[in-house]
C-alpha atoms as one frame of an Amber mdcrd trajectory, in Angstrom:
protein
 -33.730 -13.036   4.748 -32.596 -15.714   2.050 -34.319 -18.353   3.667 -37.416
 -16.436   4.262 -37.810 -15.621   0.433 -38.192 -19.315  -0.666 -41.839 -18.825
  -1.547 -43.950 -20.648  -4.027 -43.770 -18.402  -7.596 -40.922 -16.038  -6.157
 -38.929 -16.790  -9.449 -41.362 -15.924 -11.729 -42.244 -12.639  -9.962 -38.469
 -11.574  -9.809 -38.034 -12.365 -13.461 -41.105 -10.265 -14.449 -40.022  -7.437
 -12.247 -36.414  -7.667 -13.440 -37.877  -7.349 -17.062 -39.758  -4.350 -16.189
 -36.844  -3.095 -14.386 -34.518  -3.234 -17.629 -37.127  -1.352 -19.407 -37.413
   1.244 -16.623 -33.405   1.762 -17.080 -33.737   2.306 -20.439 -36.375   4.842
 -20.004 -34.152   6.563 -17.442 -31.269   6.616 -20.224 -33.759   8.240 -23.003
 -34.891  10.760 -20.373 -31.360  11.916 -19.558 -30.391  11.926 -22.998 -33.584
  14.060 -24.346 -33.104  16.352 -21.444 -29.367  17.022 -21.970 -29.983  17.331
 -25.766 -32.770  19.876 -25.385 -30.906  21.935 -22.657 -27.555  21.775 -24.673
 -29.291  22.805 -27.961 -31.016  25.841 -26.300 -28.020  27.053 -24.648 -26.383
  26.972 -28.260 -29.129  29.119 -29.618 -31.641  26.746 -30.966 -35.289  27.275
 -30.933 -37.715  25.318 -28.698 -39.724  24.392 -31.618 -36.509  22.563 -33.417
 -36.346  20.355 -30.158 -39.857  19.080 -30.328 -38.555  15.583 -31.227 -36.192
  15.207 -28.519 -38.831  16.794 -25.991 -41.432  13.974 -27.238 -38.561  11.420
 -26.515 -38.188  12.647 -23.036 -42.032  12.626 -22.589 -42.358   9.093 -23.810
 -39.443   8.038 -21.883 -41.096   9.532 -18.745 -44.180   7.929 -19.458 -42.680
   4.635 -19.802 -41.036   4.935 -16.725 -44.022   5.752 -14.687 -46.053   3.054
 -16.420 -43.408   0.544 -15.328 -43.064   1.619 -11.913 -47.042   1.389 -11.334
 -46.751  -2.166 -12.993 -43.964  -3.100 -10.465 -45.594  -2.013  -7.539 -49.004
  -3.914  -8.669 -46.842  -7.062  -9.450 -45.248  -6.944  -5.947 -48.408  -5.923
  -4.153 -50.339  -8.998  -5.384 -47.480 -11.337  -4.748 -46.881  -9.823  -1.523
 -50.789 -10.266  -0.565 -50.710 -13.875  -2.217 -47.554 -14.857  -0.315 -48.945
 -13.443   2.904 -52.547 -15.302   2.943 -50.376 -18.740   2.116 -48.030 -18.046
   4.942 -50.814 -17.240   7.314 -52.902 -20.559   6.259 -49.654 -22.276   6.888
 -49.012 -20.822  10.167 -52.785 -21.595  11.251 -52.620 -24.976  10.147 -49.432
 -25.626  12.171 -51.126 -23.841  15.364 -54.120 -26.028  15.026 -52.176 -28.921
  14.505 -50.090 -28.910  17.447 -52.446 -27.101  19.716 -51.801 -25.948  23.110
 -47.860 -26.856  23.544 -46.743 -24.579  20.574 -49.282 -21.824  21.833 -47.928
 -22.262  25.630 -44.152 -22.242  24.419 -44.434 -19.233  22.099 -47.020 -17.249
  24.550 -50.537 -16.310  23.465 -49.829 -12.416  23.408 -46.971 -13.140  20.779
 -48.865 -15.227  18.496 -51.948 -13.099  18.387 -49.504 -10.058  17.736 -48.007
 -12.359  15.071 -50.935 -13.196  13.299 -52.558 -10.032  13.576 -49.900  -7.174
  13.016 -46.913  -9.649  11.953 -48.443 -10.586   8.654 -49.439  -6.863   7.706
 -45.558  -5.673   8.550 -44.348  -8.809   6.379 -46.784  -7.951   3.259 -45.259
  -4.471   3.558 -41.680  -5.526   3.492 -42.106  -8.221   0.784 -44.074  -5.640
  -1.253 -41.161  -3.042  -1.215 -38.300  -5.276  -0.865 -38.614  -7.332  -4.198
 -38.748  -4.262  -6.636 -35.894  -2.460  -4.698 -33.901  -5.677  -4.704 -34.148
  -6.113  -8.510 -33.669  -2.162  -8.722 -30.582  -2.102  -7.121 -29.034  -5.180
  -8.794 -30.079  -4.025 -12.500 -30.324  -0.117 -12.757 -26.960   0.905 -11.485
 -24.980  -1.330 -13.702 -27.111  -0.119 -16.914 -26.459   3.489 -15.831 -22.747
   2.978 -15.245 -22.057   1.018 -18.413 -23.695   4.024 -20.231 -21.915   6.674
 -18.226 -18.587   4.893 -19.135 -19.523   4.982 -22.818 -19.894   9.034 -22.346
 -16.851   9.719 -19.771 -14.488   7.447 -18.370 -13.505   9.640 -15.564 -16.997
  10.086 -14.161 -17.701   6.369 -14.299 -14.397   5.738 -12.375 -15.414   8.164
  -9.823 -18.841   6.400  -9.520 -17.155   3.026  -9.328 -15.152   3.992  -6.158
 -17.788   5.549  -4.395 -20.422   3.006  -4.952 -18.569   0.270  -2.859 -17.850
   2.691  -0.162 -21.543   3.707   0.274 -22.602   0.067   0.157 -19.950  -0.840
   2.852 -21.452   1.891   5.135 -24.853   0.795   4.561 -24.201  -2.752   5.710
 -22.441  -1.408   8.657 -25.437   0.789   9.624 -27.729  -2.036   8.495 -26.144
  -4.554  10.941 -26.446  -1.831  13.894 -30.156  -1.413  12.815 -30.807  -5.091
  12.878 -29.366  -5.513  16.257 -31.503  -2.676  17.768 -34.457  -4.076  15.749
 -33.955  -7.440  17.316 -33.961  -5.955  20.652 -36.900  -3.864  19.775 -38.891
  -7.150  18.521 -38.003  -9.203  21.559 -39.361  -6.188  23.627 -42.469  -6.080
  21.728 -43.063 -10.003  22.307 -42.442  -9.381  26.015 -44.977  -6.655  25.870
 -47.608  -8.708  24.012 -47.395 -11.723  26.481 -47.131  -9.601  29.455 -50.350
  -7.421  28.346 -52.278 -10.497  27.571 -51.223 -12.068  30.965 -52.264  -9.045
  32.882 -55.674  -8.750  31.322 -56.295 -12.609  32.050 -55.061 -12.108  35.899
 -56.383  -8.697  36.280 -59.201  -9.850  38.555 -56.922 -12.225  40.559 -54.601
  -9.325  41.190 -57.385  -6.881  42.394 -58.454  -9.578  44.806 -54.780 -10.109
  46.254 -54.152  -6.450  46.483 -51.417  -6.597  44.111 -52.758  -4.508  41.005
 -50.632  -1.485  41.803 -47.511  -3.436  42.187 -48.112  -4.967  38.907 -48.668
  -1.585  37.238 -44.901  -0.950  38.283 -44.283  -4.218  36.231 -46.351  -2.859
  33.196 -44.627   0.540  33.377 -41.155  -1.268  33.377 -41.790  -3.572  30.136
 -43.543  -0.631  28.342 -40.669   1.458  29.152 -38.107  -1.342  27.894 -40.122
  -1.267  24.437 -40.073   2.468  24.365 -36.337   2.524  24.821 -35.694  -0.108
  22.325 -37.991   1.672  19.705 -35.971   5.027  20.158 -32.689   3.399  19.659
 -34.064   1.843  16.490 -35.028   5.120  15.254 -31.975   6.965  16.086 -30.029
   4.366  14.178 -32.488   4.677  11.342 -32.365   8.484  11.076 -28.322   8.394
  11.031 -28.318   5.720   8.486 -30.738   8.084   6.159 -28.435  10.845   6.792
 -25.330   9.022   5.999 -26.804   7.796   2.720 -27.897  11.194   1.515 -24.505
  12.723   2.734 -22.404  10.145   0.911 -24.550  10.334  -2.422 -24.520  14.177
  -2.365 -20.732  14.010  -1.859 -20.044  11.438  -4.644 -22.485  13.201  -7.121
 -20.614  16.591  -6.226 -17.375  14.962  -7.118 -18.634  13.931 -10.485 -19.979
  17.653 -10.828 -16.498  19.139 -10.032 -14.772  16.934 -12.211 -17.060  17.764
 -15.313 -16.980  21.505 -14.247 -13.099  21.574 -14.491 -12.906  19.961 -17.765
 -15.743  22.266 -19.480 -13.694  25.333 -18.385 -10.518  23.952 -19.672 -12.393
  22.998 -22.933 -11.902  19.233 -22.766 -15.255  18.376 -22.101 -18.387  19.007
 -24.271 -21.609  20.495 -22.549 -24.075  17.849 -23.810 -22.165  14.607 -22.587
 -21.453  16.752 -19.176 -25.186  17.435 -18.885 -25.805  13.786 -19.540 -23.503
  12.302 -16.794 -24.602  15.046 -14.373 -28.058  13.938 -14.897 -27.642  10.195
 -14.439 -25.347  10.490 -11.446 -28.029  10.758  -9.062 -29.979   7.860 -10.889
 -27.223   5.827 -10.556 -27.111   6.232  -6.484 -31.085   6.257  -6.282 -31.868
   2.771  -6.054 -29.297   2.259  -3.133 -30.726   5.246  -1.427 -34.297   3.580
  -1.929 -33.350   0.394  -0.993 -31.408   1.680   2.404 -34.585   3.871   3.211
 -36.955   1.073   2.484 -34.902  -1.422   4.395 -35.190   0.748   7.678 -38.869
   1.166   7.094 -39.599  -2.368   6.518 -37.119  -3.749   9.149 -39.828  -4.630
  11.549 -41.806  -6.558   8.735 -38.461  -8.504   7.891 -38.140  -9.472  11.743
 -41.831 -10.440  11.765 -41.208 -12.637   8.666 -38.304 -14.370  10.503 -40.361
 -14.820  13.361 -43.133 -16.339  11.368 -40.691 -18.578   9.559 -39.115 -19.604
  12.576 -42.314 -20.738  14.220 -43.329 -22.471  11.058 -40.096 -24.438  11.106
 -40.161 -25.239  14.745 -43.722 -26.873  14.144 -42.271 -28.632  11.125 -39.669
 -30.514  13.062 -42.357 -32.350  14.606 -43.645 -33.282  11.054 -40.090 -34.278
  10.116 -40.044 -37.006  12.643 -42.960 -38.655  10.810 -42.026 -41.955   9.341
 -42.264 -42.441   5.569 -45.254 -44.788   6.188 -47.552 -41.646   6.520 -47.562
 -40.887   2.924 -48.702 -44.471   1.995 -51.868 -44.379   3.791 -51.154 -47.322
   6.207 -51.974 -45.354   9.137 -55.437 -44.968   7.805 -55.486 -48.500   7.195
 -54.708 -49.093  10.720 -57.282 -46.782  12.203 -59.934 -47.964   9.977 -59.241
 -51.612  10.693 -59.472 -50.853  14.492 -62.598 -49.214  14.234 -64.418 -51.059
  11.587 -63.123 -54.220  10.870 -63.257 -55.707   7.207 -65.744 -52.519   6.180
 -63.024 -50.289   7.426 -60.238 -51.928   5.837 -62.030 -51.496   2.498 -62.722
 -47.951   3.191 -59.226 -47.230   4.534 -57.481 -48.899   1.077 -59.524 -46.149
  -0.540 -58.472 -43.319   1.446 -54.682 -44.463   1.156 -55.208 -44.597  -2.917
 -56.487 -40.980  -2.496 -53.647 -39.977  -0.307 -51.238 -41.236  -3.013 -52.913
 -39.587  -5.770 -52.745 -36.114  -3.611 -49.150 -36.493  -3.367 -48.498 -36.612
  -7.221 -51.045 -33.917  -7.975 -49.445 -31.299  -5.598 -45.927 -31.694  -6.883
 -45.839 -28.236  -8.040 -46.975 -26.430  -4.879 -44.687 -24.679  -2.387 -43.174
 -26.938   0.207 -45.497 -25.686   3.096 -48.490 -26.193   1.028 -47.716 -29.584
  -0.485 -46.804 -30.947   3.015 -50.244 -29.809   4.169 -52.214 -31.094   1.314
 -50.513 -34.646   0.985 -51.355 -35.275   4.841 -53.711 -38.090   4.993 -57.343
 -37.070   6.504 -59.468 -39.452   8.331 -62.984 -38.365   8.432 -64.632 -39.209
  11.657 -67.737 -40.463   9.794 -65.523 -43.457   8.700 -64.016 -44.304  11.982
 -65.037 -43.851  15.578 -63.461 -44.841  18.854 -65.752 -47.849  20.154 -65.668
 -50.407  23.132 -63.619 -52.968  21.326 -60.957 -50.144  19.999 -57.394 -50.601
  21.136 -54.409 -48.116  21.209 -50.973 -49.183  22.276 -48.065 -47.164  22.999
 -44.613 -49.114  22.799 -41.496 -47.362  24.161 -42.490 -43.989  23.658 -40.175
 -41.113  24.568 -39.829 -37.241  23.671 -37.071 -35.168  23.886 -37.510 -31.445
  23.162 -33.909 -31.003  22.487 -31.574 -33.610  20.778 -28.956 -33.169  23.529
 -31.329 -32.490  26.263 -32.972 -34.792  28.903 -36.320 -36.840  27.850 -39.579
 -35.499  29.003 -40.841 -38.843  28.696 -39.379 -42.001  28.387 -39.970 -45.736
  27.662 -43.571 -45.236  28.000 -45.540 -48.502  27.080 -49.117 -48.872  27.890
 -52.366 -50.024  26.442 -55.551 -48.150  26.161 -58.823 -49.979  25.418 -62.552
 -49.249  25.058 -64.369 -46.854  27.376 -62.558 -46.310  30.633 -61.446 -43.448
  32.929 -57.955 -43.383  33.228 -56.102 -41.147  35.921 -52.547 -40.079  35.270
 -50.933 -38.792  38.456 -47.389 -37.734  39.488 -45.559 -34.798  40.895 -44.935
 -31.349  38.962 -42.336 -32.247  35.869 -43.228 -35.964  36.050 -44.319 -36.155
  32.405 -48.104 -35.891  32.732 -48.657 -33.009  30.300 -46.285 -34.486  27.789
 -48.298 -37.702  27.685 -51.295 -36.067  27.186 -49.932 -33.730  24.284 -48.781
 -37.379  22.783 -52.045 -38.851  23.015 -53.699 -35.707  21.379 -51.347 -35.670
  18.439 -50.005 -32.087  19.616 -46.742 -33.678  20.133 -44.705 -36.437  17.843
 -42.929 -38.927  19.833 -39.090 -38.759  19.209 -38.597 -42.485  19.843 -40.928
 -45.611  20.241 -44.113 -46.259  18.201 -48.000 -46.145  18.491 -50.028 -49.128
  17.455 -53.304 -49.945  16.792 -54.972 -53.201  15.414 -51.213 -54.470  14.990
 -50.232 -51.872  12.830 -47.745 -48.891  13.468 -48.560 -45.349  13.358 -45.958
 -42.478  13.187 -48.396 -39.863  14.871 -51.477 -39.548  16.419 -51.715 -36.019
  14.537 -54.312 -37.001  11.994 -57.590 -35.185  11.646 -59.784 -38.041  12.217
 -58.161 -38.893  15.550 -58.506 -35.094  16.625 -62.255 -35.060  15.704 -62.748
 -38.026  18.201 -61.069 -35.795  21.265 -62.358 -33.326  23.343 -59.515 -31.496
  24.974 -59.756 -29.654  28.578 -56.850 -27.850  29.668 -55.983 -25.944  32.783
 -57.183 -22.738  31.604 -59.761 -23.005  28.704 -59.632 -20.317  26.054 -62.469
 -18.160  25.826 -62.979 -16.314  22.412 -63.959 -12.880  22.293 -67.620 -13.814
  21.166 -70.701 -14.913  22.741 -71.533 -17.421  25.315 -73.347 -19.230  22.543
 -70.611 -19.156  20.123 -67.975 -20.311  22.727 -70.114 -23.244  23.867 -70.819
 -24.142  20.217 -67.044 -24.257  19.531 -67.033 -28.053  18.679 -70.574 -27.823
  16.904 -71.236 -24.442  15.410 -74.624 -25.823  14.003 -76.018 -26.783  17.357
 -79.561 -25.641  18.191 -80.406 -23.251  20.686 -81.917 -25.954  22.530 -78.838
 -28.213  22.479 -76.966 -25.165  23.531 -79.107 -24.536  26.648 -79.054 -28.356
  27.536 -75.292 -28.444  27.530 -75.121 -25.081  29.576 -77.559 -26.614  32.074
 -75.362 -29.834  32.417 -72.324 -27.962  32.908 -74.139 -25.805  35.887 -74.013
 -22.550  33.737 -77.714 -22.133  33.623 -77.764 -19.660  36.489 -74.846 -17.717
  35.137 -76.451 -17.335  31.585 -79.807 -16.538  32.944 -77.885 -13.403  35.036
 -76.012 -12.247  31.829 -77.464  -8.916  30.281 -78.014 -10.285  26.950 -78.343
 -14.097  27.934 -76.418 -16.481  25.381 -75.680 -13.456  23.266 -73.529 -11.967
  25.832 -69.995 -11.227  24.712 -67.429 -12.770  27.045 -63.570 -13.479  26.718
 -61.178 -10.661  25.968 -63.192  -7.737  25.690 -66.416  -9.018  26.850 -67.796
  -9.968  30.226 -65.161 -11.403  32.540 -65.988 -14.730  34.017 -64.219 -16.742
  37.181 -61.867 -19.788  36.902 -64.601 -22.032  37.815 -67.016 -20.331  35.515
 -64.491 -20.914  32.314 -64.150 -24.371  33.116 -67.769 -24.889  33.060 -67.999
 -23.221  29.492 -65.233 -25.734  28.592 -67.484 -28.632  30.027 -70.596 -27.276
  28.191 -68.545 -27.411  24.996 -67.626 -31.035  26.030 -71.316 -31.981  26.758
 -72.464 -30.387  23.360 -69.570 -32.103  21.253 -70.145 -35.319  22.996 -66.991
 -36.960  21.520 -66.016 -40.547  22.452 -62.388 -39.602  23.893 -61.615 -36.949
  26.561 -57.999 -35.664  27.421 -57.971 -33.298  30.621 -54.821 -31.744  31.420
 -54.924 -30.513  34.946 -58.343 -29.279  34.493 -58.806 -27.820  37.993 -55.220
 -26.919  39.160 -55.886 -23.297  39.248 -59.163 -23.661  41.333 -59.708 -23.606
  44.937 -60.854 -27.065  46.453 -64.412 -25.904  47.036 -64.810 -24.965  43.393
 -62.979 -27.971  42.404 -65.251 -30.533  44.428 -68.406 -28.264  43.145 -67.091
 -28.714  39.337 -66.118 -32.510  39.902 -69.923 -33.471  40.641 -70.602 -31.778
  37.077 -67.755 -33.418  35.336 -68.353 -37.162  36.638 -71.467 -37.739  34.402
 -69.623 -36.275  31.334 -67.028 -39.031  31.612 -69.608 -41.919  31.192 -69.122
 -44.028  28.008 -66.104 -42.336  27.080 -62.397 -43.002  27.099 -61.331 -40.462
  29.687 -57.627 -39.752  30.415 -57.302 -37.274  33.321 -53.851 -35.837  34.317
 -53.773 -34.269  37.500 -51.668 -33.865  40.826 -54.985 -33.878  42.775 -55.342
 -37.365  44.210 -59.062 -37.327  45.049 -59.914 -37.817  41.535 -58.150 -41.245
  41.468 -60.895 -42.830  43.338 -63.304 -42.438  40.447 -60.769 -43.786  37.923
 -60.934 -47.201  36.521 -57.112 -47.353  36.049 -54.308 -45.122  37.501 -51.138
 -44.533  35.956 -48.289 -43.241  38.096 -45.868 -41.103  36.538 -42.216 -40.550
  37.793 -39.276 -38.570  36.347 -40.720 -39.037  32.874 -41.502 -42.902  33.338
 -44.543 -45.067  34.205 -43.688 -45.857  37.926 -46.680 -48.052  38.754 -50.169
 -49.039  37.038 -53.345 -50.513  38.430 -56.371 -49.480  40.323 -56.434 -47.423
  43.664 -57.047 -50.536  45.664 -53.753 -52.250  43.887 -51.590 -49.320  44.071
 -52.226 -49.011  47.833 -51.431 -52.617  48.175 -48.123 -52.142  46.603 -47.188
 -49.426  49.088 -44.661 -47.666  46.250 -44.827 -44.521  44.702 -48.467 -43.735
  44.671 -48.675 -44.245  48.357 -45.790 -41.806  48.733 -47.728 -39.064  46.859
 -50.870 -39.859  49.150 -48.632 -39.225  52.261 -47.020 -36.092  50.703 -50.236
 -34.655  50.035 -51.674 -35.480  53.578 -48.872 -33.771  55.010 -49.374 -30.734
  52.831 -52.944 -30.450  54.335 -52.170 -31.064  58.019
């Protein structure tokens, strides 16, 4: 996991552990010397009192060995804990920055498992791997050189058997990694499957499919069980093989020493010394092999975490160099505040540049996060005269793959209701993700106040937005805390008012503990319409000037949708609203309609203007009418 070990402070930690390992290796030599000297002298008839000096050396070396071992464990533990926290912070920043698209692509269950269990497993791996790696690289060499000084035949036997042991360990490691990859993939599938099953349990029961779905759960669980058992078999086989080859090698050395002792060509003291050191020569490799299998899941978790961060970072690498100069802040301030905003933005740009120089010593991930310009919502707000232009925007998820959207050019101004319509796969959700800053365009540019932006993923822009997806996420918390997501400091009166506006007052009154009733995962289950009303209550309470809605009623029946629509329309007043949907009845309430077709804008205009064109919009209406008949 070479790429995964490029963390801030890794070299200093490795240097300290290496130094302590050298001291520990020296203590092993003195322990062996003291023990061999005492045994050989006692065998020769010397008294125990006469060996008090060598016994003291042995005890001192033993104490030093244990002390260095404790220090190495503490250093590696603290470093693993610190690195785990930094990595978690980086991952959470990426998840919040790229929002629903990243969560959708990876799976909610997988992300939850990765954030909760994955980091714990990765810390354990890092805590064990660093000292084992240093010990394997240093201790055998020091021990072997000393054995060579005592007996070249034993050193030759050890030198020949070590590569064989390492080669066998590598082969078993590759087999174990293959099995662990399968187990980890099964674990991811099981996590996502479990979360999806909990979410859809009520629907499955209504449709009478719960028993059939239990078979699917059993199949996925059995797949994970099978992968786990195969991994354990390989791990047990590897441990047995390591112990077998180690004992065989030590036995070979012992036989060689015994034959020469009988022949009288070898003295007892150096023979005992070599025999005591031979197991120590193999011990780091054995420990490395044992901990490798014990922490393999942590290694795979770390790789998955790093891959996820790298995938999210691909979006960051598409940003232009202008991001670091503060020019984007300048543009957004200029759009919202005129001359006053221009002065404020110049100060923000200066602060952004100073942040870059001060963060030079940080890790790559932390440096990137700390240098990102932050636009506070207090300094800029979307207003009636604000303008946002998209020029030839395109998005490709794979470099050689097809474009999800292509050549999107449009202008968004002031407080209007804009509908984005099109068939499935037309690019509606991708456009919403670009506008929300969850997805960076791979081509084109975003313009405001005549200045070019490389991304809308700025904190200040996000603070202007309320985002409502198809299935809003309910946190495992109370109704009060779920509604107050955008404004945690809101008073009870404000929360109750937002709940009333969203049409949830009757539902809240019927809950056992009122606003303090737990909902979401592990709490009281709400229907799809009620979950959307919780999202609307959040929006009423937050009252942000821009609303992005991505198929907010796609999974609801038509009666619930029309009922919810009456609640939503007042929420659209005095805001820039961008609603992506395939339900055409919403378009009658829009000020402008964008018709998407195969990733491009096919038509734009009001409902009446598009009907007069008799184009793609008219075809969508006819297709939907045919579906109703």
